[in-house]
PDB file of N, CA, C and O in Angstrom:
ATOM      1  N   UNK A   1       0.569  -1.117  -0.191  1.00  0.00           N
ATOM      2  CA  UNK A   1      -0.186   0.084  -0.271  1.00  0.00           C
ATOM      3  C   UNK A   1       0.892   1.214  -0.050  1.00  0.00           C
ATOM      4  O   UNK A   1       2.089   0.937   0.025  1.00  0.00           O
ATOM      5  N   UNK A   2       0.592   2.014   0.011  1.00  0.00           N
ATOM      6  CA  UNK A   2       1.371   4.014  -0.922  1.00  0.00           C
ATOM      7  C   UNK A   2      -0.001   4.289  -0.223  1.00  0.00           C
ATOM      8  O   UNK A   2      -0.971   3.641   0.169  1.00  0.00           O
ATOM      9  N   UNK A   3       0.548   5.967  -0.285  1.00  0.00           N
ATOM     10  CA  UNK A   3       0.206   7.279   0.473  1.00  0.00           C
ATOM     11  C   UNK A   3      -1.140   7.288   0.128  1.00  0.00           C
ATOM     12  O   UNK A   3      -2.061   7.436   0.931  1.00  0.00           O
ATOM     13  N   UNK A   4      -1.251   7.129  -1.077  1.00  0.00           N
ATOM     14  CA  UNK A   4      -2.015   7.747  -2.708  1.00  0.00           C
ATOM     15  C   UNK A   4      -3.975   6.170  -2.483  1.00  0.00           C
ATOM     16  O   UNK A   4      -5.202   6.130  -2.562  1.00  0.00           O
ATOM     17  N   UNK A   5      -3.211   5.643  -2.305  1.00  0.00           N
ATOM     18  CA  UNK A   5      -3.975   4.360  -1.679  1.00  0.00           C
ATOM     19  C   UNK A   5      -5.093   4.471  -0.123  1.00  0.00           C
ATOM     20  O   UNK A   5      -6.302   4.494   0.108  1.00  0.00           O
ATOM     21  N   UNK A   6      -3.614   4.524   0.772  1.00  0.00           N
ATOM     22  CA  UNK A   6      -3.827   4.934   2.726  1.00  0.00           C
ATOM     23  C   UNK A   6      -4.799   5.557   2.496  1.00  0.00           C
ATOM     24  O   UNK A   6      -5.871   4.989   2.703  1.00  0.00           O
ATOM     25  N   UNK A   7      -4.809   7.155   1.910  1.00  0.00           N
ATOM     26  CA  UNK A   7      -5.717   8.069   1.744  1.00  0.00           C
ATOM     27  C   UNK A   7      -7.245   7.940   0.898  1.00  0.00           C
ATOM     28  O   UNK A   7      -8.276   8.591   1.060  1.00  0.00           O
ATOM     29  N   UNK A   8      -7.045   7.231   0.289  1.00  0.00           N
ATOM     30  CA  UNK A   8      -8.469   7.121  -0.555  1.00  0.00           C
ATOM     31  C   UNK A   8      -8.903   5.351   0.335  1.00  0.00           C
ATOM     32  O   UNK A   8      -9.360   4.461  -0.381  1.00  0.00           O
ATOM     33  N   UNK A   9      -8.745   5.159   1.434  1.00  0.00           N
ATOM     34  CA  UNK A   9      -8.946   4.003   1.632  1.00  0.00           C
ATOM     35  C   UNK A   9      -9.737   4.698   3.208  1.00  0.00           C
ATOM     36  O   UNK A   9     -10.638   4.155   3.847  1.00  0.00           O
ATOM     37  N   UNK A  10      -9.229   5.689   3.443  1.00  0.00           N
ATOM     38  CA  UNK A  10      -9.220   5.941   4.511  1.00  0.00           C
ATOM     39  C   UNK A  10     -10.053   6.929   4.490  1.00  0.00           C
ATOM     40  O   UNK A  10     -10.661   7.029   5.556  1.00  0.00           O
ATOM     41  N   UNK A  11     -10.460   8.069   3.340  1.00  0.00           N
ATOM     42  CA  UNK A  11     -11.130   8.496   2.958  1.00  0.00           C
ATOM     43  C   UNK A  11     -12.616   8.180   2.674  1.00  0.00           C
ATOM     44  O   UNK A  11     -13.592   8.850   3.010  1.00  0.00           O
ATOM     45  N   UNK A  12     -12.584   7.038   1.995  1.00  0.00           N
ATOM     46  CA  UNK A  12     -13.500   6.345   1.978  1.00  0.00           C
ATOM     47  C   UNK A  12     -14.582   6.577   2.931  1.00  0.00           C
ATOM     48  O   UNK A  12     -15.544   7.341   3.008  1.00  0.00           O
ATOM     49  N   UNK A  13     -13.784   5.100   4.024  1.00  0.00           N
ATOM     50  CA  UNK A  13     -14.357   4.846   5.824  1.00  0.00           C
ATOM     51  C   UNK A  13     -14.534   5.909   6.448  1.00  0.00           C
ATOM     52  O   UNK A  13     -15.652   6.225   6.854  1.00  0.00           O
ATOM     53  N   UNK A  14     -13.539   6.598   6.621  1.00  0.00           N
ATOM     54  CA  UNK A  14     -14.126   8.254   7.172  1.00  0.00           C
ATOM     55  C   UNK A  14     -15.320   8.617   7.078  1.00  0.00           C
ATOM     56  O   UNK A  14     -16.306   8.281   7.733  1.00  0.00           O
ATOM     57  N   UNK A  15     -15.201   9.312   6.247  1.00  0.00           N
ATOM     58  CA  UNK A  15     -16.525  10.126   5.952  1.00  0.00           C
ATOM     59  C   UNK A  15     -17.647   9.266   5.225  1.00  0.00           C
ATOM     60  O   UNK A  15     -18.471   9.914   4.579  1.00  0.00           O
ATOM     61  N   UNK A  16     -17.771   7.941   5.253  1.00  0.00           N
ATOM     62  CA  UNK A  16     -18.840   7.727   5.284  1.00  0.00           C
ATOM     63  C   UNK A  16     -19.476   7.508   3.358  1.00  0.00           C
ATOM     64  O   UNK A  16     -20.612   7.506   2.884  1.00  0.00           O
ATOM     65  N   UNK A  17     -17.968   7.337   2.664  1.00  0.00           N
ATOM     66  CA  UNK A  17     -18.599   7.872   1.531  1.00  0.00           C
ATOM     67  C   UNK A  17     -18.953   6.032   0.924  1.00  0.00           C
ATOM     68  O   UNK A  17     -19.021   5.944  -0.301  1.00  0.00           O
ATOM     69  N   UNK A  18     -19.112   4.988   1.543  1.00  0.00           N
ATOM     70  CA  UNK A  18     -20.186   4.166   0.510  1.00  0.00           C
ATOM     71  C   UNK A  18     -18.899   3.826  -0.852  1.00  0.00           C
ATOM     72  O   UNK A  18     -19.220   4.094  -2.010  1.00  0.00           O
ATOM     73  N   UNK A  19     -18.198   3.532  -0.705  1.00  0.00           N
ATOM     74  CA  UNK A  19     -17.518   3.378  -2.696  1.00  0.00           C
ATOM     75  C   UNK A  19     -17.177   4.640  -3.425  1.00  0.00           C
ATOM     76  O   UNK A  19     -16.304   4.945  -4.238  1.00  0.00           O
ATOM     77  N   UNK A  20     -18.195   5.282  -2.836  1.00  0.00           N
ATOM     78  CA  UNK A  20     -17.728   6.921  -3.369  1.00  0.00           C
ATOM     79  C   UNK A  20     -16.327   7.353  -3.660  1.00  0.00           C
ATOM     80  O   UNK A  20     -15.757   7.760  -4.672  1.00  0.00           O
ATOM     81  N   UNK A  21     -15.912   7.088  -2.229  1.00  0.00           N
ATOM     82  CA  UNK A  21     -14.555   7.642  -2.910  1.00  0.00           C
ATOM     83  C   UNK A  21     -13.504   6.672  -2.847  1.00  0.00           C
ATOM     84  O   UNK A  21     -12.357   7.026  -2.576  1.00  0.00           O
ATOM     85  N   UNK A  22     -13.915   5.013  -3.163  1.00  0.00           N
ATOM     86  CA  UNK A  22     -12.466   5.063  -3.587  1.00  0.00           C
ATOM     87  C   UNK A  22     -11.945   4.917  -5.494  1.00  0.00           C
ATOM     88  O   UNK A  22     -11.183   4.263  -6.207  1.00  0.00           O
ATOM     89  N   UNK A  23     -13.048   6.101  -5.597  1.00  0.00           N
ATOM     90  CA  UNK A  23     -12.287   6.570  -7.359  1.00  0.00           C
ATOM     91  C   UNK A  23     -11.375   7.538  -7.336  1.00  0.00           C
ATOM     92  O   UNK A  23     -10.473   7.491  -8.173  1.00  0.00           O
ATOM     93  N   UNK A  24     -11.420   8.658  -6.337  1.00  0.00           N
ATOM     94  CA  UNK A  24     -11.196   9.481  -6.116  1.00  0.00           C
ATOM     95  C   UNK A  24      -9.558   9.463  -6.583  1.00  0.00           C
ATOM     96  O   UNK A  24      -8.938   8.412  -6.418  1.00  0.00           O
ATOM     97  N   UNK A  25      -9.175  10.117  -6.907  1.00  0.00           N
ATOM     98  CA  UNK A  25      -6.866  10.189  -7.449  1.00  0.00           C
ATOM     99  C   UNK A  25      -6.558  11.608  -6.606  1.00  0.00           C
ATOM    100  O   UNK A  25      -7.189  12.373  -5.876  1.00  0.00           O
ATOM    101  N   UNK A  26      -5.165  11.489  -7.170  1.00  0.00           N
ATOM    102  CA  UNK A  26      -4.147  12.539  -6.614  1.00  0.00           C
ATOM    103  C   UNK A  26      -5.426  13.980  -7.231  1.00  0.00           C
ATOM    104  O   UNK A  26      -5.934  14.816  -6.484  1.00  0.00           O
ATOM    105  N   UNK A  27      -5.490  13.947  -7.650  1.00  0.00           N
ATOM    106  CA  UNK A  27      -6.025  15.848  -8.395  1.00  0.00           C
ATOM    107  C   UNK A  27      -6.707  15.121  -7.254  1.00  0.00           C
ATOM    108  O   UNK A  27      -5.929  15.129  -6.300  1.00  0.00           O
ATOM    109  N   UNK A  28      -8.053  14.375  -6.892  1.00  0.00           N
ATOM    110  CA  UNK A  28      -9.753  14.943  -6.332  1.00  0.00           C
ATOM    111  C   UNK A  28      -9.156  15.994  -5.696  1.00  0.00           C
ATOM    112  O   UNK A  28      -7.944  15.884  -5.511  1.00  0.00           O
ATOM    113  N   UNK A  29      -9.725  17.025  -5.298  1.00  0.00           N
ATOM    114  CA  UNK A  29      -9.804  18.198  -4.862  1.00  0.00           C
ATOM    115  C   UNK A  29     -10.676  17.678  -3.540  1.00  0.00           C
ATOM    116  O   UNK A  29     -11.408  16.690  -3.581  1.00  0.00           O
ATOM    117  N   UNK A  30     -10.429  18.697  -2.096  1.00  0.00           N
ATOM    118  CA  UNK A  30     -11.478  17.693  -0.963  1.00  0.00           C
ATOM    119  C   UNK A  30     -11.935  19.159  -0.484  1.00  0.00           C
ATOM    120  O   UNK A  30     -12.900  19.759  -0.957  1.00  0.00           O
ATOM    121  N   UNK A  31     -11.259  19.543   0.325  1.00  0.00           N
ATOM    122  CA  UNK A  31     -11.579  21.178   1.077  1.00  0.00           C
ATOM    123  C   UNK A  31     -12.265  21.731  -0.020  1.00  0.00           C
ATOM    124  O   UNK A  31     -11.724  22.001  -1.093  1.00  0.00           O
ATOM    125  N   UNK A  32     -14.093  21.992   0.386  1.00  0.00           N
ATOM    126  CA  UNK A  32     -14.675  22.284  -0.109  1.00  0.00           C
ATOM    127  C   UNK A  32     -15.690  21.799  -1.669  1.00  0.00           C
ATOM    128  O   UNK A  32     -16.640  22.405  -2.164  1.00  0.00           O
ATOM    129  N   UNK A  33     -15.088  20.620  -2.081  1.00  0.00           N
ATOM    130  CA  UNK A  33     -15.741  20.218  -2.707  1.00  0.00           C
ATOM    131  C   UNK A  33     -16.388  19.003  -2.782  1.00  0.00           C
ATOM    132  O   UNK A  33     -17.029  18.577  -3.742  1.00  0.00           O
ATOM    133  N   UNK A  34     -16.033  18.040  -0.881  1.00  0.00           N
ATOM    134  CA  UNK A  34     -16.396  17.048  -0.785  1.00  0.00           C
ATOM    135  C   UNK A  34     -17.288  17.723   0.133  1.00  0.00           C
ATOM    136  O   UNK A  34     -16.882  18.743   0.688  1.00  0.00           O
ATOM    137  N   UNK A  35     -18.741  17.175   0.421  1.00  0.00           N
ATOM    138  CA  UNK A  35     -18.817  17.732   1.233  1.00  0.00           C
ATOM    139  C   UNK A  35     -19.272  16.541   2.648  1.00  0.00           C
ATOM    140  O   UNK A  35     -20.384  16.278   3.106  1.00  0.00           O
ATOM    141  N   UNK A  36     -18.333  16.187   2.913  1.00  0.00           N
ATOM    142  CA  UNK A  36     -19.268  15.353   3.716  1.00  0.00           C
ATOM    143  C   UNK A  36     -17.609  15.536   4.836  1.00  0.00           C
ATOM    144  O   UNK A  36     -17.472  15.058   5.962  1.00  0.00           O
ATOM    145  N   UNK A  37     -16.586  16.344   4.072  1.00  0.00           N
ATOM    146  CA  UNK A  37     -14.931  16.501   4.442  1.00  0.00           C
ATOM    147  C   UNK A  37     -16.032  18.609   5.700  1.00  0.00           C
ATOM    148  O   UNK A  37     -16.135  19.835   5.670  1.00  0.00           O
ATOM    149  N   UNK A  38     -16.394  17.483   6.376  1.00  0.00           N
ATOM    150  CA  UNK A  38     -16.921  19.003   7.626  1.00  0.00           C
ATOM    151  C   UNK A  38     -15.530  19.023   8.244  1.00  0.00           C
ATOM    152  O   UNK A  38     -14.644  18.305   7.780  1.00  0.00           O
ATOM    153  N   UNK A  39     -15.269  20.010   9.511  1.00  0.00           N
ATOM    154  CA  UNK A  39     -14.473  20.617  10.738  1.00  0.00           C
ATOM    155  C   UNK A  39     -14.558  19.501  11.463  1.00  0.00           C
ATOM    156  O   UNK A  39     -13.433  19.270  11.905  1.00  0.00           O
ATOM    157  N   UNK A  40     -15.505  18.499  11.892  1.00  0.00           N
ATOM    158  CA  UNK A  40     -15.779  17.240  12.645  1.00  0.00           C
ATOM    159  C   UNK A  40     -15.173  16.106  11.767  1.00  0.00           C
ATOM    160  O   UNK A  40     -14.436  15.443  12.497  1.00  0.00           O
ATOM    161  N   UNK A  41     -15.179  15.669  10.647  1.00  0.00           N
ATOM    162  CA  UNK A  41     -14.949  15.007  10.010  1.00  0.00           C
ATOM    163  C   UNK A  41     -13.142  15.466   9.706  1.00  0.00           C
ATOM    164  O   UNK A  41     -12.621  14.401   9.374  1.00  0.00           O
ATOM    165  N   UNK A  42     -12.378  16.247   9.698  1.00  0.00           N
ATOM    166  CA  UNK A  42     -11.678  16.676   9.347  1.00  0.00           C
ATOM    167  C   UNK A  42     -10.870  16.351  10.385  1.00  0.00           C
ATOM    168  O   UNK A  42      -9.654  16.282  10.210  1.00  0.00           O
ATOM    169  N   UNK A  43     -11.465  16.098  11.655  1.00  0.00           N
ATOM    170  CA  UNK A  43     -10.160  15.908  12.721  1.00  0.00           C
ATOM    171  C   UNK A  43     -11.225  14.523  13.226  1.00  0.00           C
ATOM    172  O   UNK A  43     -11.217  14.540  14.457  1.00  0.00           O
ATOM    173  N   UNK A  44     -12.070  13.419  12.745  1.00  0.00           N
ATOM    174  CA  UNK A  44     -11.656  12.253  12.813  1.00  0.00           C
ATOM    175  C   UNK A  44     -10.492  11.693  12.232  1.00  0.00           C
ATOM    176  O   UNK A  44      -9.711  10.850  12.672  1.00  0.00           O
ATOM    177  N   UNK A  45     -10.536  12.703  10.503  1.00  0.00           N
ATOM    178  CA  UNK A  45      -9.971  11.936   9.331  1.00  0.00           C
ATOM    179  C   UNK A  45      -8.159  11.839  10.492  1.00  0.00           C
ATOM    180  O   UNK A  45      -7.641  10.759  10.776  1.00  0.00           O
ATOM    181  N   UNK A  46      -7.546  13.278  10.951  1.00  0.00           N
ATOM    182  CA  UNK A  46      -6.699  13.364  11.619  1.00  0.00           C
ATOM    183  C   UNK A  46      -6.229  11.918  12.592  1.00  0.00           C
ATOM    184  O   UNK A  46      -5.555  10.944  12.260  1.00  0.00           O
ATOM    185  N   UNK A  47      -6.788  12.202  13.685  1.00  0.00           N
ATOM    186  CA  UNK A  47      -7.215  11.310  14.669  1.00  0.00           C
ATOM    187  C   UNK A  47      -7.128  10.018  13.688  1.00  0.00           C
ATOM    188  O   UNK A  47      -6.030   9.557  13.999  1.00  0.00           O
ATOM    189  N   UNK A  48      -7.645   9.198  12.710  1.00  0.00           N
ATOM    190  CA  UNK A  48      -7.491   7.555  12.100  1.00  0.00           C
ATOM    191  C   UNK A  48      -6.373   8.368  11.521  1.00  0.00           C
ATOM    192  O   UNK A  48      -5.659   8.102  12.489  1.00  0.00           O
ATOM    193  N   UNK A  49      -5.598   9.127  10.787  1.00  0.00           N
ATOM    194  CA  UNK A  49      -3.911   8.584  10.363  1.00  0.00           C
ATOM    195  C   UNK A  49      -3.704   8.546  11.545  1.00  0.00           C
ATOM    196  O   UNK A  49      -3.846   7.368  11.873  1.00  0.00           O
ATOM    197  N   UNK A  50      -3.340   9.391  12.755  1.00  0.00           N
ATOM    198  CA  UNK A  50      -1.978   9.054  13.984  1.00  0.00           C
ATOM    199  C   UNK A  50      -2.505   7.862  14.567  1.00  0.00           C
ATOM    200  O   UNK A  50      -1.920   7.488  15.584  1.00  0.00           O
ATOM    201  N   UNK A  51      -3.525   7.135  14.148  1.00  0.00           N
ATOM    202  CA  UNK A  51      -4.438   6.153  15.153  1.00  0.00           C
ATOM    203  C   UNK A  51      -4.009   5.570  14.555  1.00  0.00           C
ATOM    204  O   UNK A  51      -3.119   5.218  15.329  1.00  0.00           O
ATOM    205  N   UNK A  52      -3.582   4.450  12.691  1.00  0.00           N
ATOM    206  CA  UNK A  52      -3.448   3.490  12.230  1.00  0.00           C
ATOM    207  C   UNK A  52      -2.008   3.932  12.038  1.00  0.00           C
ATOM    208  O   UNK A  52      -1.378   3.160  12.761  1.00  0.00           O
ATOM    209  N   UNK A  53      -1.217   4.686  11.505  1.00  0.00           N
ATOM    210  CA  UNK A  53      -0.290   4.871  11.529  1.00  0.00           C
ATOM    211  C   UNK A  53       0.740   5.026  12.831  1.00  0.00           C
ATOM    212  O   UNK A  53       1.948   4.793  12.862  1.00  0.00           O
ATOM    213  N   UNK A  54       0.075   5.384  13.640  1.00  0.00           N
ATOM    214  CA  UNK A  54       0.687   5.435  15.061  1.00  0.00           C
ATOM    215  C   UNK A  54       2.252   6.909  15.085  1.00  0.00           C
ATOM    216  O   UNK A  54       3.404   7.046  15.498  1.00  0.00           O
ATOM    217  N   UNK A  55       1.479   7.453  14.541  1.00  0.00           N
ATOM    218  CA  UNK A  55       2.587   9.221  14.580  1.00  0.00           C
ATOM    219  C   UNK A  55       1.343  10.350  15.670  1.00  0.00           C
ATOM    220  O   UNK A  55       0.431  10.367  16.496  1.00  0.00           O
ATOM    221  N   UNK A  56       2.515  11.343  14.576  1.00  0.00           N
ATOM    222  CA  UNK A  56       1.469  12.149  15.665  1.00  0.00           C
ATOM    223  C   UNK A  56       1.669  14.150  14.603  1.00  0.00           C
ATOM    224  O   UNK A  56       2.395  14.840  13.887  1.00  0.00           O
ATOM    225  N   UNK A  57       0.510  14.080  15.251  1.00  0.00           N
ATOM    226  CA  UNK A  57       0.413  15.075  13.871  1.00  0.00           C
ATOM    227  C   UNK A  57       0.094  16.892  14.497  1.00  0.00           C
ATOM    228  O   UNK A  57      -0.827  17.647  14.808  1.00  0.00           O
ATOM    229  N   UNK A  58       1.029  16.856  14.425  1.00  0.00           N
ATOM    230  CA  UNK A  58       0.925  18.900  15.668  1.00  0.00           C
ATOM    231  C   UNK A  58       0.389  20.011  15.167  1.00  0.00           C
ATOM    232  O   UNK A  58       0.724  20.564  14.120  1.00  0.00           O
ATOM    233  N   UNK A  59      -0.529  20.372  15.990  1.00  0.00           N
ATOM    234  CA  UNK A  59      -1.347  21.725  14.905  1.00  0.00           C
ATOM    235  C   UNK A  59      -1.068  22.317  14.339  1.00  0.00           C
ATOM    236  O   UNK A  59      -1.551  23.014  13.446  1.00  0.00           O
ATOM    237  N   UNK A  60       0.455  22.040  15.072  1.00  0.00           N
ATOM    238  CA  UNK A  60       0.924  24.104  13.648  1.00  0.00           C
ATOM    239  C   UNK A  60       1.743  23.099  12.218  1.00  0.00           C
ATOM    240  O   UNK A  60       2.497  23.630  11.403  1.00  0.00           O
ATOM    241  N   UNK A  61       1.330  21.443  12.198  1.00  0.00           N
ATOM    242  CA  UNK A  61       1.284  21.473  10.973  1.00  0.00           C
ATOM    243  C   UNK A  61       0.020  21.236  10.342  1.00  0.00           C
ATOM    244  O   UNK A  61       0.415  20.650   9.334  1.00  0.00           O
ATOM    245  N   UNK A  62      -1.288  21.289  10.231  1.00  0.00           N
ATOM    246  CA  UNK A  62      -3.219  21.572  10.187  1.00  0.00           C
ATOM    247  C   UNK A  62      -2.976  23.014   9.263  1.00  0.00           C
ATOM    248  O   UNK A  62      -2.270  23.909   9.729  1.00  0.00           O
ATOM    249  N   UNK A  63      -3.473  23.118   8.232  1.00  0.00           N
ATOM    250  CA  UNK A  63      -3.640  23.869   7.092  1.00  0.00           C
ATOM    251  C   UNK A  63      -4.704  23.636   6.462  1.00  0.00           C
ATOM    252  O   UNK A  63      -5.019  22.463   6.665  1.00  0.00           O
ATOM    253  N   UNK A  64      -5.599  24.276   5.637  1.00  0.00           N
ATOM    254  CA  UNK A  64      -6.800  24.097   5.072  1.00  0.00           C
ATOM    255  C   UNK A  64      -5.210  23.248   3.752  1.00  0.00           C
ATOM    256  O   UNK A  64      -4.841  22.079   3.868  1.00  0.00           O
ATOM    257  N   UNK A  65      -4.641  24.206   2.729  1.00  0.00           N
ATOM    258  CA  UNK A  65      -3.363  23.381   2.077  1.00  0.00           C
ATOM    259  C   UNK A  65      -3.362  21.931   2.195  1.00  0.00           C
ATOM    260  O   UNK A  65      -3.386  21.331   1.120  1.00  0.00           O
ATOM    261  N   UNK A  66      -3.336  21.131   3.408  1.00  0.00           N
ATOM    262  CA  UNK A  66      -3.141  20.078   3.638  1.00  0.00           C
ATOM    263  C   UNK A  66      -4.246  19.347   3.191  1.00  0.00           C
ATOM    264  O   UNK A  66      -4.272  18.131   3.380  1.00  0.00           O
ATOM    265  N   UNK A  67      -5.455  20.107   2.442  1.00  0.00           N
ATOM    266  CA  UNK A  67      -6.408  19.146   2.670  1.00  0.00           C
ATOM    267  C   UNK A  67      -7.524  19.707   1.154  1.00  0.00           C
ATOM    268  O   UNK A  67      -8.732  19.713   0.914  1.00  0.00           O
ATOM    269  N   UNK A  68      -6.086  20.172   0.334  1.00  0.00           N
ATOM    270  CA  UNK A  68      -6.573  20.880  -0.947  1.00  0.00           C
ATOM    271  C   UNK A  68      -7.084  19.631  -2.097  1.00  0.00           C
ATOM    272  O   UNK A  68      -8.068  19.653  -2.837  1.00  0.00           O
ATOM    273  N   UNK A  69      -6.427  18.966  -1.999  1.00  0.00           N
ATOM    274  CA  UNK A  69      -6.329  17.471  -2.847  1.00  0.00           C
ATOM    275  C   UNK A  69      -6.297  16.014  -2.137  1.00  0.00           C
ATOM    276  O   UNK A  69      -6.135  16.048  -0.917  1.00  0.00           O
ATOM    277  N   UNK A  70      -6.385  15.181  -2.531  1.00  0.00           N
ATOM    278  CA  UNK A  70      -6.199  13.858  -2.375  1.00  0.00           C
ATOM    279  C   UNK A  70      -4.441  13.821  -2.279  1.00  0.00           C
ATOM    280  O   UNK A  70      -3.594  13.454  -1.465  1.00  0.00           O
ATOM    281  N   UNK A  71      -4.481  14.402  -3.557  1.00  0.00           N
ATOM    282  CA  UNK A  71      -2.367  14.128  -3.276  1.00  0.00           C
ATOM    283  C   UNK A  71      -1.904  14.626  -2.705  1.00  0.00           C
ATOM    284  O   UNK A  71      -0.710  14.356  -2.571  1.00  0.00           O
ATOM    285  N   UNK A  72      -2.610  15.960  -1.775  1.00  0.00           N
ATOM    286  CA  UNK A  72      -1.478  17.230  -0.831  1.00  0.00           C
ATOM    287  C   UNK A  72      -1.815  16.248   0.490  1.00  0.00           C
ATOM    288  O   UNK A  72      -1.079  16.292   1.476  1.00  0.00           O
ATOM    289  N   UNK A  73      -2.845  15.463   0.444  1.00  0.00           N
ATOM    290  CA  UNK A  73      -3.010  15.352   2.445  1.00  0.00           C
ATOM    291  C   UNK A  73      -2.059  13.993   1.905  1.00  0.00           C
ATOM    292  O   UNK A  73      -1.167  13.803   2.731  1.00  0.00           O
ATOM    293  N   UNK A  74      -2.006  13.198   0.992  1.00  0.00           N
ATOM    294  CA  UNK A  74      -0.846  11.853   0.836  1.00  0.00           C
ATOM    295  C   UNK A  74       0.235  11.348   1.232  1.00  0.00           C
ATOM    296  O   UNK A  74       0.620  10.384   1.894  1.00  0.00           O
ATOM    297  N   UNK A  75       0.882  12.722   0.355  1.00  0.00           N
ATOM    298  CA  UNK A  75       2.750  13.733   0.624  1.00  0.00           C
ATOM    299  C   UNK A  75       2.026  14.080   1.967  1.00  0.00           C
ATOM    300  O   UNK A  75       1.685  12.947   2.307  1.00  0.00           O
ATOM    301  N   UNK A  76       1.668  14.738   2.741  1.00  0.00           N
ATOM    302  CA  UNK A  76       2.146  14.659   3.476  1.00  0.00           C
ATOM    303  C   UNK A  76       2.130  13.824   4.815  1.00  0.00           C
ATOM    304  O   UNK A  76       2.858  13.955   5.800  1.00  0.00           O
ATOM    305  N   UNK A  77       0.724  12.598   4.501  1.00  0.00           N
ATOM    306  CA  UNK A  77       0.799  10.831   5.708  1.00  0.00           C
ATOM    307  C   UNK A  77       2.928  10.814   5.111  1.00  0.00           C
ATOM    308  O   UNK A  77       3.885  10.849   5.885  1.00  0.00           O
ATOM    309  N   UNK A  78       2.966  10.764   3.853  1.00  0.00           N
ATOM    310  CA  UNK A  78       4.008  10.109   3.718  1.00  0.00           C
ATOM    311  C   UNK A  78       4.818  10.478   4.483  1.00  0.00           C
ATOM    312  O   UNK A  78       5.268   9.640   5.264  1.00  0.00           O
ATOM    313  N   UNK A  79       5.474  12.345   4.568  1.00  0.00           N
ATOM    314  CA  UNK A  79       6.806  12.707   5.743  1.00  0.00           C
ATOM    315  C   UNK A  79       6.135  12.580   7.391  1.00  0.00           C
ATOM    316  O   UNK A  79       6.411  13.193   8.423  1.00  0.00           O
ATOM    317  N   UNK A  80       4.902  11.230   7.019  1.00  0.00           N
ATOM    318  CA  UNK A  80       5.470  10.932   8.803  1.00  0.00           C
ATOM    319  C   UNK A  80       5.717   9.710   9.069  1.00  0.00           C
ATOM    320  O   UNK A  80       6.045   9.180  10.130  1.00  0.00           O
ATOM    321  N   UNK A  81       5.440   9.036   7.432  1.00  0.00           N
ATOM    322  CA  UNK A  81       4.914   7.569   7.878  1.00  0.00           C
ATOM    323  C   UNK A  81       5.303   6.776   6.414  1.00  0.00           C
ATOM    324  O   UNK A  81       4.662   6.698   5.366  1.00  0.00           O
ATOM    325  N   UNK A  82       6.843   6.136   6.863  1.00  0.00           N
ATOM    326  CA  UNK A  82       6.946   5.225   4.956  1.00  0.00           C
ATOM    327  C   UNK A  82       6.679   4.389   5.095  1.00  0.00           C
ATOM    328  O   UNK A  82       6.909   3.633   6.038  1.00  0.00           O
ATOM    329  N   UNK A  83       5.748   4.174   3.638  1.00  0.00           N
ATOM    330  CA  UNK A  83       5.028   3.235   3.414  1.00  0.00           C
ATOM    331  C   UNK A  83       5.709   2.373   2.521  1.00  0.00           C
ATOM    332  O   UNK A  83       5.173   1.333   2.138  1.00  0.00           O
TER     333      UNK A  83
END
């Protein structure tokens, strides 16, 4: 599994997309484009990343740019965990 696939699967699960998220690509926009990705979902998603990968995400690392696309989120996760 690579970071892209990890994020696609996690988005599908955490956002309860019922398979719709499995077609996401690196270029799929997230913030303001996926209605299920609200502020509570962001918190849940970050918590799931920390829990599943055993990493810590500092508040200072979180910005809107992080959730611009699947690719931007996957690239960030790849800096925290070696796939």
